[in-house]
DOVEXSE-471709 format. One record per residue: residue in three letters; x, y, z of N, C-alpha, C in turn. Coordinates in pm, whole numbers. Example, Ala and Ser with C-alpha at 12.3 -4.5 7.8 and 13.67 -1.06 7.14 Angstrom:
> res/n_u/n_v/n_w/ca_u/ca_v/ca_w/c_u/c_v/c_w
> ALA/1319/-569/780/1230/-450/780/1320/-330/780 $
> SER/1285/-225/708/1367/-106/714/1290/3/787 $
end
This chain:
> res/n_u/n_v/n_w/ca_u/ca_v/ca_w/c_u/c_v/c_w
> UNK/-1311/-7906/3258/-1110/-7948/3351/-1063/-7818/3232 $
> UNK/-939/-7769/3230/-865/-7641/3159/-795/-7779/3067 $
> UNK/-743/-7755/3025/-656/-7793/2924/-484/-7769/2916 $
> UNK/-430/-7870/2919/-258/-7715/2982/-172/-7780/2854 $
> UNK/-175/-7672/2794/-82/-7695/2602/-3/-7622/2629 $
> UNK/128/-7680/2608/284/-7623/2632/334/-7501/2715 $
> UNK/265/-7456/2749/280/-7387/2916/97/-7321/2987 $
> UNK/177/-7293/3044/41/-7270/3159/-56/-7108/3104 $
> UNK/19/-7124/3042/-41/-6970/3040/-53/-6913/2875 $
> UNK/-89/-7043/2826/-88/-7060/2673/-50/-6979/2567 $
> UNK/70/-6890/2621/133/-6819/2506/174/-6885/2379 $
> UNK/255/-7002/2367/319/-7112/2329/176/-7178/2243 $
> UNK/78/-7178/2287/-39/-7292/2184/-92/-7112/2068 $
> UNK/-114/-6970/2158/-176/-6853/2029/-58/-6819/1959 $
> UNK/27/-6855/2020/160/-6786/1901/193/-6876/1816 $
> UNK/182/-7024/1817/129/-7131/1738/15/-7063/1607 $
> UNK/-45/-7070/1681/-179/-7069/1588/-181/-6942/1546 $
> UNK/-167/-6814/1655/-135/-6674/1561/-95/-6669/1401 $
> UNK/40/-6770/1420/110/-6783/1312/111/-6885/1166 $
> UNK/56/-6990/1249/-3/-7074/1113/-124/-6980/1073 $
> UNK/-246/-6917/1133/-301/-6851/1054/-252/-6740/1015 $
> UNK/-169/-6662/1021/-134/-6568/971/-51/-6559/797 $
> UNK/4/-6690/846/101/-6694/723/3/-6814/653 $
> UNK/-102/-6845/690/-198/-6903/549/-268/-6769/477 $
> UNK/-320/-6725/584/-321/-6583/477/-211/-6522/403 $
> UNK/-84/-6520/435/-29/-6469/360/33/-6516/244 $
> UNK/12/-6661/252/-28/-6742/131/-137/-6722/52 $
> UNK/-215/-6763/97/-339/-6676/-41/-329/-6541/-122 $
> UNK/-303/-6407/7/-266/-6270/-72/-171/-6291/-183 $
> UNK/-92/-6364/-107/65/-6315/-222/38/-6439/-367 $
> UNK/-17/-6530/-334/6/-6655/-438/-132/-6601/-584 $
> UNK/-274/-6524/-502/-386/-6494/-587/-339/-6350/-623 $
> UNK/-215/-6267/-532/-214/-6106/-539/-340/-6046/-508 $
> UNK/-385/-6062/-370/-508/-6060/-318/-552/-5978/-165 $
> UNK/-560/-5909/-159/-540/-5794/-11/-671/-5762/17 $
> UNK/-766/-5795/-13/-881/-5789/62/-927/-5890/158 $
> UNK/-836/-5979/202/-856/-6061/339/-736/-6058/450 $
> UNK/-683/-5942/426/-564/-5903/508/-618/-5843/643 $
> UNK/-721/-5712/672/-769/-5725/744/-851/-5849/845 $
> UNK/-940/-5877/761/-1037/-5952/789/-954/-6081/840 $
> UNK/-829/-6132/837/-712/-6254/920/-716/-6183/1003 $
> UNK/-664/-6046/992/-618/-6008/1144/-731/-5996/1245 $
> UNK/-884/-5872/1212/-966/-5878/1329/-1002/-6027/1381 $
> UNK/-1000/-6140/1251/-1070/-6269/1306/-1014/-6366/1368 $
> UNK/-805/-6313/1437/-784/-6394/1462/-772/-6368/1602 $
> UNK/-846/-6255/1643/-868/-6180/1783/-980/-6317/1830 $
> UNK/-1052/-6310/1765/-1192/-6397/1815/-1142/-6547/1856 $
> UNK/-1057/-6599/1729/-983/-6690/1736/-936/-6752/1921 $
> UNK/-837/-6632/1958/-760/-6712/2071/-850/-6641/2155 $
> UNK/-956/-6550/2152/-1021/-6503/2268/-1143/-6661/2240 $
> UNK/-1187/-6713/2187/-1283/-6849/2175/-1198/-6972/2273 $
> UNK/-1037/-7003/2157/-1001/-7085/2153/-948/-7087/2338 $
> UNK/-905/-6984/2368/-813/-7016/2537/-928/-7014/2646 $
> UNK/-1089/-6948/2593/-1196/-6988/2729/-1158/-7117/2677 $
> UNK/-1266/-7177/2546/-1250/-7323/2558/-1184/-7402/2610 $
> UNK/-1034/-7404/2582/-906/-7422/2645/-881/-7439/2778 $
> UNK/-923/-7318/2819/-887/-7315/2943/-1044/-7419/3091 $
> UNK/-1125/-7436/3028/-1265/-7472/3089/-1319/-7454/3213 $
> UNK/-1238/-7279/3247/-1315/-7211/3358/-1384/-7117/3292 $
> UNK/-1535/-7163/3290/-1652/-7060/3267/-1643/-6957/3369 $
> UNK/-1551/-6889/3423/-1586/-6776/3518/-1685/-6678/3446 $
> UNK/-1769/-6585/3555/-1836/-6499/3454/-1733/-6415/3395 $
> UNK/-1667/-6368/3501/-1518/-6273/3384/-1424/-6351/3295 $
> UNK/-1411/-6486/3268/-1368/-6500/3144/-1494/-6510/3041 $
> UNK/-1618/-6567/3066/-1709/-6515/2960/-1731/-6405/2899 $
> UNK/-1684/-6295/2971/-1756/-6167/2978/-1631/-6116/2873 $
> UNK/-1488/-6112/2950/-1401/-6057/2874/-1360/-6125/2776 $
> UNK/-1410/-6283/2730/-1381/-6288/2595/-1470/-6265/2458 $
> UNK/-1583/-6235/2549/-1725/-6234/2423/-1671/-6064/2429 $
> UNK/-1681/-6018/2463/-1589/-5842/2457/-1486/-5861/2371 $
> UNK/-1399/-5957/2381/-1240/-5921/2243/-1348/-5992/2137 $
> UNK/-1414/-6088/2161/-1528/-6139/2031/-1613/-6025/1925 $
> UNK/-1693/-5972/2063/-1722/-5801/1965/-1636/-5762/1921 $
> UNK/-1533/-5713/1969/-1484/-5592/1912/-1433/-5673/1784 $
> UNK/-1377/-5773/1744/-1281/-5842/1703/-1352/-5863/1545 $
> UNK/-1562/-5910/1582/-1588/-5898/1494/-1698/-5772/1399 $
> UNK/-1638/-5718/1508/-1738/-5524/1441/-1560/-5492/1383 $
> UNK/-1424/-5497/1379/-1370/-5396/1310/-1296/-5535/1208 $
> UNK/-1294/-5692/1220/-1343/-5720/1052/-1397/-5670/1009 $
> UNK/-1561/-5736/1046/-1672/-5690/945/-1672/-5565/883 $
> UNK/-1614/-5466/965/-1621/-5316/922/-1499/-5291/777 $
> UNK/-1399/-5376/833/-1275/-5354/747/-1250/-5396/602 $
> UNK/-1296/-5519/649/-1359/-5686/513/-1489/-5593/408 $
> UNK/-1589/-5525/499/-1713/-5467/388/-1591/-5352/369 $
> UNK/-1555/-5243/371/-1462/-5133/327/-1394/-5201/218 $
> UNK/-1342/-5289/236/-1231/-5339/105/-1321/-5329/-15 $
> UNK/-1384/-5407/25/-1532/-5509/-61/-1541/-5342/-141 $
> UNK/-1622/-5248/-76/-1708/-5144/-176/-1530/-5072/-236 $
> UNK/-1450/-5066/-194/-1310/-4995/-255/-1292/-5046/-381 $
> UNK/-1268/-5155/-347/-1241/-5274/-452/-1051/-5323/-456 $
> UNK/-994/-5235/-394/-859/-5297/-325/-839/-5219/-179 $
> UNK/-737/-5273/-142/-611/-5160/-20/-494/-5093/-85 $
> UNK/-448/-4968/-82/-391/-4874/-132/-254/-4906/-39 $
> UNK/-272/-4980/111/-162/-4970/163/-46/-5050/104 $
> UNK/-118/-5190/26/-31/-5273/5/5/-5261/-189 $
> UNK/0/-5133/-273/-3/-5134/-414/134/-5123/-462 $
> UNK/228/-5088/-350/372/-5086/-395/479/-5235/-358 $
> UNK/369/-5307/-225/452/-5428/-161/399/-5543/-193 $
> UNK/250/-5572/-256/230/-5663/-312/268/-5808/-387 $
> UNK/359/-5751/-440/417/-5854/-594/605/-5880/-496 $
> UNK/638/-5794/-383/738/-5826/-353/746/-5914/-194 $
> UNK/799/-6044/-259/768/-6188/-118/771/-6077/15 $
> UNK/939/-6046/25/957/-5996/133/870/-5901/236 $
> UNK/851/-5795/132/805/-5658/149/633/-5723/235 $
> UNK/621/-5755/135/454/-5807/208/414/-5914/299 $
> UNK/562/-5996/305/542/-6098/382/571/-6025/541 $
> UNK/706/-5914/530/711/-5849/647/567/-5741/707 $
> UNK/472/-5708/624/363/-5704/713/267/-5798/813 $
> UNK/300/-5922/692/184/-6017/797/278/-6079/964 $
> UNK/386/-6044/872/472/-6081/1074/439/-6011/1148 $
> UNK/463/-5841/1122/425/-5750/1209/253/-5788/1228 $
> UNK/150/-5825/1175/54/-5851/1221/28/-5992/1314 $
> UNK/148/-6071/1307/194/-6179/1397/131/-6095/1502 $
> UNK/233/-6032/1527/287/-5983/1662/183/-5913/1727 $
> UNK/116/-5833/1642/-28/-5734/1685/-143/-5790/1712 $
> UNK/-158/-5923/1680/-266/-5997/1721/-241/-6055/1881 $
> UNK/-82/-6107/1847/-44/-6200/1973/-11/-6095/2056 $
> UNK/54/-5995/2098/29/-5918/2206/-55/-5844/2259 $
> UNK/-136/-5816/2210/-278/-5735/2233/-390/-5841/2263 $
> UNK/-393/-5939/2225/-450/-6041/2263/-409/-6114/2417 $
> UNK/-309/-6083/2475/-234/-6117/2588/-336/-6110/2731 $
> UNK/-398/-6017/2733/-480/-6030/2875/-569/-6096/2852 $
> UNK/-671/-6126/2813/-778/-6243/2713/-714/-6442/2750 $
> UNK/-577/-6422/2647/-542/-6506/2679/-475/-6593/2808 $
> UNK/-414/-6434/2829/-393/-6484/3003/-429/-6493/3129 $
> UNK/-558/-6418/3121/-694/-6482/3191/-718/-6609/3165 $
> UNK/-755/-6604/3090/-834/-6758/3073/-729/-6912/3073 $
> UNK/-646/-6872/3079/-521/-6986/3088/-496/-7010/3299 $
> UNK/-523/-7155/3245/-484/-7249/3377/-409/-7193/3504 $
> UNK/-305/-7097/3445/-236/-7047/3576/-313/-6968/3642 $
> UNK/-354/-6876/3568/-494/-6807/3678/-616/-6788/3672 $
> UNK/-676/-6917/3610/-810/-6896/3631/-875/-7020/3664 $
> UNK/-787/-7153/3656/-804/-7284/3745/-752/-7264/3874 $
> UNK/-881/-7250/3981/-849/-7259/4110/-820/-7359/4222 $
> UNK/-833/-7495/4082/-748/-7664/4116/-581/-7692/4131 $
> UNK/-596/-7537/4035/-388/-7555/4081/-332/-7422/4026 $
> UNK/-389/-7326/4187/-312/-7200/4229/-381/-7084/4172 $
> UNK/-476/-7098/4079/-527/-6973/4032/-656/-6930/4069 $
> UNK/-705/-6857/4058/-822/-6730/4170/-953/-6692/4042 $
> UNK/-1012/-6669/4150/-1138/-6636/4022/-1275/-6558/4170 $
> UNK/-1195/-6443/4154/-1300/-6347/4277/-1403/-6333/4220 $
> UNK/-1509/-6313/4268/-1674/-6280/4271/-1700/-6203/4191 $
> UNK/-1751/-6178/4007/-1751/-6105/3902/-1821/-5971/3978 $
> UNK/-1770/-5842/3955/-1919/-5708/3983/-1741/-5576/4068 $
> UNK/-1593/-5619/4045/-1567/-5577/4165/-1519/-5428/4054 $
> UNK/-1462/-5365/4179/-1526/-5223/4044/-1390/-5232/3973 $
> UNK/-1298/-5316/3931/-1190/-5336/3828/-1321/-5383/3664 $
> UNK/-1367/-5424/3780/-1500/-5530/3624/-1555/-5372/3582 $
> UNK/-1596/-5328/3680/-1674/-5215/3618/-1603/-5135/3509 $
> UNK/-1497/-5086/3585/-1439/-5030/3502/-1375/-5049/3368 $
> UNK/-1366/-5174/3389/-1232/-5218/3252/-1421/-5222/3124 $
> UNK/-1528/-5242/3182/-1647/-5328/3091/-1647/-5104/3035 $
> UNK/-1708/-5033/3108/-1732/-4890/3110/-1654/-4866/2994 $
> UNK/-1495/-4892/3039/-1387/-4845/2914/-1390/-4833/2805 $
> UNK/-1438/-4951/2797/-1422/-5126/2681/-1540/-5035/2594 $
> UNK/-1703/-5012/2692/-1847/-4998/2565/-1790/-4862/2508 $
> UNK/-1715/-4734/2588/-1715/-4615/2520/-1626/-4629/2401 $
> UNK/-1526/-4702/2446/-1431/-4706/2325/-1508/-4788/2219 $
> UNK/-1533/-4854/2261/-1631/-4952/2084/-1723/-4848/2086 $
> UNK/-1792/-4782/2069/-1885/-4679/2118/-1820/-4550/1957 $
> UNK/-1686/-4533/2048/-1638/-4390/1990/-1575/-4408/1825 $
> UNK/-1497/-4578/1853/-1413/-4665/1754/-1552/-4680/1580 $
> UNK/-1648/-4760/1653/-1753/-4774/1549/-1810/-4653/1470 $
> UNK/-1883/-4558/1624/-1934/-4456/1535/-1835/-4387/1465 $
> UNK/-1721/-4332/1478/-1614/-4227/1359/-1626/-4340/1268 $
> UNK/-1591/-4445/1287/-1541/-4531/1137/-1663/-4505/1012 $
> UNK/-1812/-4507/1102/-1925/-4530/1010/-1925/-4433/964 $
> UNK/-1930/-4257/1042/-1905/-4185/1028/-1841/-4154/890 $
> UNK/-1729/-4125/911/-1640/-4132/836/-1663/-4200/688 $
> UNK/-1688/-4350/693/-1739/-4390/517/-1864/-4297/468 $
> UNK/-1955/-4287/544/-2036/-4215/515/-2015/-4065/471 $
> UNK/-1948/-4048/494/-1884/-3899/475/-1822/-3915/341 $
> UNK/-1724/-4013/314/-1613/-4048/189/-1751/-4114/87 $
> UNK/-1841/-4137/114/-1898/-4212/62/-2078/-4172/-68 $
> UNK/-2047/-4013/35/-2135/-3960/-18/-2126/-3838/-158 $
> UNK/-2195/-3839/-244/-2129/-3720/-337/-2151/-3612/-326 $
> UNK/-2208/-3563/-193/-2237/-3403/-192/-2103/-3371/-63 $
> UNK/-2039/-3456/-49/-1891/-3426/19/-1818/-3349/-51 $
> UNK/-1763/-3248/22/-1678/-3115/4/-1554/-3178/-59 $
> UNK/-1423/-3174/-162/-1317/-3239/-160/-1179/-3150/-72 $
> UNK/-1273/-3026/-40/-1141/-2921/14/-1168/-2882/81 $
> UNK/-1213/-2966/157/-1195/-2949/342/-1175/-3132/403 $
> UNK/-1138/-3130/536/-1178/-3248/549/-1287/-3286/622 $
> UNK/-1275/-3403/670/-1415/-3472/742/-1410/-3360/888 $
> UNK/-1543/-3336/930/-1549/-3272/1066/-1740/-3278/1083 $
> UNK/-1749/-3369/1086/-1908/-3446/1132/-1862/-3495/1269 $
> UNK/-2003/-3534/1312/-1907/-3601/1454/-1873/-3618/1481 $
> UNK/-1828/-3697/1590/-1634/-3751/1628/-1594/-3644/1593 $
> UNK/-1537/-3630/1394/-1478/-3586/1395/-1437/-3425/1385 $
> UNK/-1544/-3415/1487/-1518/-3206/1503/-1458/-3207/1645 $
> UNK/-1447/-3335/1692/-1361/-3288/1801/-1242/-3371/1820 $
> UNK/-1199/-3495/1729/-1093/-3512/1733/-1082/-3549/1591 $
> UNK/-933/-3517/1514/-899/-3567/1407/-890/-3742/1381 $
> UNK/-843/-3829/1478/-864/-3938/1467/-922/-4029/1628 $
> UNK/-1008/-3998/1615/-1161/-4058/1718/-1144/-4216/1654 $
> UNK/-1139/-4297/1587/-1161/-4454/1546/-1003/-4523/1644 $
> UNK/-877/-4421/1604/-761/-4483/1716/-753/-4475/1857 $
> UNK/-826/-4395/1898/-891/-4318/2035/-942/-4381/2099 $
> UNK/-1067/-4448/2030/-1180/-4524/2032/-1098/-4711/2097 $
> UNK/-1030/-4726/2011/-944/-4863/1987/-890/-4849/2134 $
> UNK/-777/-4788/2166/-694/-4763/2250/-803/-4766/2403 $
> UNK/-938/-4672/2397/-958/-4695/2514/-1032/-4826/2530 $
> UNK/-1051/-4920/2411/-1137/-5024/2423/-1007/-5190/2542 $
> UNK/-885/-5141/2412/-772/-5250/2543/-774/-5213/2621 $
> UNK/-719/-5103/2633/-722/-5051/2820/-799/-5127/2936 $
> UNK/-979/-5087/2875/-1051/-5126/2931/-1050/-5291/2949 $
> UNK/-1044/-5434/2820/-1013/-5511/2835/-879/-5576/2957 $
> UNK/-812/-5527/2945/-662/-5533/3037/-687/-5511/3188 $
> UNK/-775/-5415/3247/-864/-5376/3383/-931/-5496/3420 $
> UNK/-1066/-5493/3307/-1082/-5608/3336/-1025/-5745/3374 $
> UNK/-973/-5753/3316/-864/-5906/3326/-788/-5910/3493 $
> UNK/-764/-5853/3537/-726/-5784/3700/-719/-5852/3800 $
> UNK/-893/-5865/3859/-938/-5866/3948/-894/-6037/4025 $
> UNK/-856/-6107/3965/-769/-6300/3986/-662/-6230/4094 $
> UNK/-573/-6119/4044/-430/-6065/4089/-453/-5959/4177 $
> UNK/-582/-5853/4152/-539/-5768/4265/-644/-5816/4393 $
> UNK/-748/-5858/4344/-852/-5879/4516/-803/-6017/4517 $
> UNK/-752/-6086/4517/-674/-6242/4548/-484/-6220/4559 $
> UNK/-483/-6355/4589/-332/-6336/4702/-326/-6500/4527 $
> UNK/-282/-6487/4387/-221/-6616/4311/-46/-6570/4382 $
> UNK/10/-6679/4286/115/-6704/4291/203/-6561/4231 $
> UNK/333/-6568/4230/379/-6440/4179/412/-6454/4016 $
> UNK/441/-6530/4037/395/-6587/3868/288/-6544/3795 $
> UNK/178/-6584/3834/73/-6518/3754/70/-6381/3799 $
> UNK/74/-6369/3925/63/-6171/3919/137/-6103/3831 $
> UNK/270/-6131/3794/348/-6100/3726/325/-6094/3575 $
> UNK/238/-6249/3525/172/-6270/3416/83/-6134/3424 $
> UNK/41/-6129/3542/-166/-6022/3443/-95/-5902/3467 $
> UNK/-16/-5867/3504/55/-5703/3515/153/-5674/3417 $
> UNK/212/-5813/3336/302/-5746/3193/219/-5767/3100 $
> UNK/51/-5853/3115/-27/-5776/3008/-67/-5610/2957 $
> UNK/12/-5555/3047/-61/-5459/3036/37/-5365/2892 $
> UNK/129/-5433/2866/176/-5467/2751/136/-5455/2614 $
> UNK/-29/-5544/2633/-123/-5540/2538/-163/-5351/2518 $
> UNK/-186/-5299/2592/-288/-5158/2569/-160/-5046/2554 $
> UNK/-62/-5071/2595/94/-5064/2589/117/-5013/2442 $
> UNK/99/-5140/2396/143/-5154/2221/76/-5052/2115 $
> UNK/-92/-5089/2201/-163/-5045/2090/-165/-4876/2084 $
> UNK/-131/-4821/2184/-84/-4701/2173/10/-4615/2097 $
> UNK/109/-4747/2126/266/-4737/2046/278/-4740/1891 $
> UNK/190/-4861/1906/119/-4877/1731/71/-4747/1705 $
> UNK/-38/-4721/1734/-140/-4605/1700/-40/-4502/1686 $
> UNK/-16/-4468/1796/79/-4306/1741/209/-4293/1725 $
> UNK/259/-4439/1645/415/-4374/1637/395/-4512/1493 $
> UNK/298/-4572/1459/374/-4671/1408/233/-4664/1265 $
> UNK/144/-4812/1241/106/-4761/1111/-87/-4689/1156 $
> UNK/-89/-4569/1240/-180/-4520/1278/-208/-4339/1234 $
> UNK/-134/-4287/1362/-136/-4145/1290/-59/-4108/1170 $
> UNK/92/-4105/1192/144/-4124/1152/150/-4132/982 $
> UNK/81/-4272/960/43/-4264/843/-82/-4174/721 $
> UNK/-136/-4128/824/-271/-4026/819/-275/-3893/838 $
> UNK/-161/-3849/924/-180/-3699/953/-110/-3596/880 $
> UNK/33/-3638/792/139/-3602/715/40/-3579/558 $
> UNK/5/-3719/535/-57/-3715/402/-156/-3666/420 $
> UNK/-279/-3642/455/-376/-3576/465/-342/-3448/477 $
> UNK/-247/-3358/500/-186/-3171/548/-152/-3195/396 $
> UNK/-48/-3336/348/-11/-3336/178/-97/-3290/71 $
> UNK/-195/-3387/74/-311/-3373/0/-405/-3245/8 $
> UNK/-387/-3106/120/-454/-3022/103/-367/-2917/79 $
> UNK/-264/-2956/103/-143/-2867/57/-135/-2849/-149 $
> UNK/-163/-2970/-126/-104/-2973/-370/-214/-2952/-377 $
> UNK/-348/-2955/-272/-516/-2863/-294/-478/-2744/-385 $
> UNK/-467/-2700/-269/-427/-2533/-265/-282/-2490/-392 $
> UNK/-137/-2548/-436/-70/-2528/-443/14/-2556/-559 $
> UNK/-98/-2726/-589/-47/-2843/-664/-29/-2779/-759 $
> UNK/-3/-2841/-861/72/-2810/-1069/-137/-2774/-1111 $
> UNK/-226/-2884/-1031/-348/-2829/-1049/-470/-2725/-1003 $
> UNK/-362/-2659/-963/-414/-2542/-845/-460/-2427/-908 $
> UNK/-573/-2394/-887/-684/-2273/-918/-608/-2129/-871 $
> UNK/-670/-2034/-897/-614/-1904/-819/-653/-1865/-758 $
> UNK/-779/-1925/-657/-843/-1885/-596/-817/-1976/-432 $
> UNK/-797/-2106/-498/-718/-2218/-426/-646/-2256/-268 $
> UNK/-538/-2101/-308/-450/-2095/-156/-569/-2119/-28 $
> UNK/-675/-2086/-56/-746/-2035/84/-780/-2227/126 $
> UNK/-747/-2312/94/-812/-2469/90/-710/-2505/209 $
> UNK/-552/-2432/166/-503/-2468/277/-501/-2372/391 $
> UNK/-557/-2255/411/-548/-2224/540/-689/-2214/652 $
> UNK/-755/-2287/537/-876/-2332/580/-865/-2456/666 $
> UNK/-763/-2584/634/-693/-2662/638/-586/-2634/785 $
> UNK/-523/-2555/811/-431/-2466/899/-534/-2473/1008 $
> UNK/-651/-2439/1006/-764/-2354/1096/-792/-2461/1167 $
> UNK/-852/-2576/1035/-854/-2724/1083/-817/-2779/1234 $
> UNK/-623/-2755/1207/-591/-2842/1245/-562/-2712/1439 $
> UNK/-581/-2632/1391/-596/-2535/1544/-713/-2559/1659 $
> UNK/-788/-2607/1549/-857/-2607/1629/-933/-2711/1662 $
> UNK/-837/-2834/1602/-913/-2996/1648/-823/-3021/1726 $
> UNK/-811/-3141/1805/-795/-3210/1865/-652/-3353/1755 $
> UNK/-554/-3379/1817/-543/-3490/1708/-597/-3629/1758 $
> UNK/-592/-3658/1882/-635/-3749/1914/-794/-3748/2035 $
> UNK/-721/-3734/2150/-854/-3654/2237/-1002/-3620/2216 $
> UNK/-1090/-3696/2239/-1225/-3567/2174/-1189/-3450/2260 $
> UNK/-1217/-3354/2193/-1284/-3203/2282/-1307/-3088/2150 $
> UNK/-1408/-3092/2263/-1481/-2948/2187/-1379/-2805/2082 $
> UNK/-1376/-2763/2015/-1334/-2693/1957/-1321/-2561/2005 $
> UNK/-1437/-2524/2090/-1439/-2415/2173/-1301/-2417/2281 $
> UNK/-1312/-2564/2332/-1255/-2552/2417/-1069/-2609/2406 $
> UNK/-1022/-2657/2294/-901/-2678/2221/-847/-2563/2197 $
> UNK/-919/-2503/2065/-858/-2399/2015/-754/-2240/2077 $
> UNK/-834/-2247/2212/-737/-2132/2277/-599/-2228/2369 $
> UNK/-625/-2325/2336/-477/-2339/2417/-404/-2328/2359 $
> UNK/-280/-2303/2497/-141/-2274/2458/-69/-2408/2348 $
> UNK/3/-2354/2232/97/-2454/2198/149/-2537/2209 $
> UNK/253/-2561/2381/274/-2592/2400/191/-2743/2479 $
> UNK/77/-2676/2505/0/-2801/2563/-50/-2856/2480 $
> UNK/-87/-2834/2363/-136/-2938/2239/-31/-3026/2177 $
> UNK/102/-2956/2225/268/-3029/2142/280/-3146/2222 $
> UNK/265/-3185/2338/314/-3239/2463/204/-3241/2514 $
> UNK/129/-3236/2567/-48/-3302/2724/-145/-3384/2601 $
> UNK/-171/-3286/2502/-250/-3347/2396/-146/-3409/2314 $
> UNK/-96/-3485/2300/-5/-3532/2169/25/-3474/2032 $
> UNK/-33/-3406/2035/-16/-3325/1890/182/-3295/1827 $
> UNK/236/-3415/1835/345/-3409/1851/432/-3351/1715 $
> UNK/576/-3266/1697/604/-3211/1542/619/-3296/1449 $
> UNK/614/-3482/1468/615/-3569/1384/503/-3545/1285 $
> UNK/393/-3521/1338/299/-3544/1279/315/-3354/1186 $
> UNK/391/-3301/1208/336/-3170/1128/405/-3142/970 $
> UNK/321/-3117/840/360/-3145/725/425/-2981/760 $
> UNK/541/-2946/755/639/-2852/759/604/-2800/529 $
> UNK/519/-2698/553/470/-2619/458/642/-2535/390 $
> UNK/712/-2542/462/831/-2381/411/889/-2527/385 $
> UNK/936/-2648/401/1052/-2754/339/1004/-2883/297 $
> UNK/899/-2907/268/818/-3030/253/713/-3014/161 $
> UNK/653/-2860/116/559/-2815/41/669/-2805/-38 $
> UNK/763/-2739/-69/836/-2693/-273/827/-2837/-341 $
> UNK/914/-2968/-241/913/-3102/-282/797/-3215/-322 $
> UNK/677/-3129/-245/563/-3209/-277/500/-3153/-408 $
> UNK/518/-3031/-421/504/-2961/-550/613/-3043/-681 $
> UNK/731/-3052/-648/777/-3149/-716/721/-3224/-773 $
> UNK/697/-3349/-711/697/-3478/-719/539/-3467/-728 $
> UNK/451/-3384/-724/295/-3372/-838/324/-3371/-912 $
> UNK/388/-3247/-1014/478/-3174/-1089/509/-3336/-1190 $
> UNK/628/-3371/-1154/676/-3501/-1258/517/-3555/-1254 $
> UNK/472/-3595/-1129/369/-3716/-1183/266/-3666/-1293 $
> UNK/217/-3570/-1284/136/-3542/-1390/176/-3478/-1569 $
> UNK/285/-3539/-1471/380/-3507/-1667/365/-3687/-1746 $
> UNK/356/-3739/-1639/377/-3901/-1710/229/-3953/-1757 $
end
């Protein structure tokens, strides 16, 4: 028997639970100046919402169970890996400057509330009475539609890419034989500069597609149909965040700056400029997001790379304009 709580789509319920859970995490992290639980709290929140709405919805249709389980698997994987990584490194560098500032640190947790709640919308809405309670206007087409299959396949491929790339990078950075003058080019990283982000995008497009059959294969009320289609905000939001927020922008330029300073910074040696030349060659042959063999990517026209293949100018470290400033900052820092 479905439980009708606040609204028939579980939007209010999940927003309240997410807000309470994240603010509890913030209170612990800020009070004890402890940042090891941040990603654990974010990832586990997805697990909680998927399980909560499945149990509250009480409609254990195959599609609902499979979708909820896939979200929970993704949540356990990402939360577990990030928690393990921060335990091994001992700290989370993202919070070094903001951890002691109440409002700046709180802003991060508020952003995490929005991230969890928005990205979870497909499974939350699917599990809600408005979609899956057949006795109250919902629908449950037989599991195994083309969308079900496509969604599961896309999710599985995305999880494989994301998990494999994360592990490859962790092993690379943990190895004592890792060359310090070159970026990672092992495994999936030879085909993409950010394969975990690509995998995560695939996972959430897969989840949204998997949730759609009650709307596409039957005729639910217009409001239910609109809600399921509107849940496309989940994968779109994921793409926006990873491409223009806390994903690629926080990685691409800083990494380029690091190799530029290895070549021309205050501690550079006479033969170190080759490091920067090697890095630029790496950029020319390696796709920024979509995994593509270097032999195919390298000869493509620059206009194709900067548009269709998403290597936007905002990710480029301008050695002419930003290089001198980076050297000046590094020089001042080395003198203190």
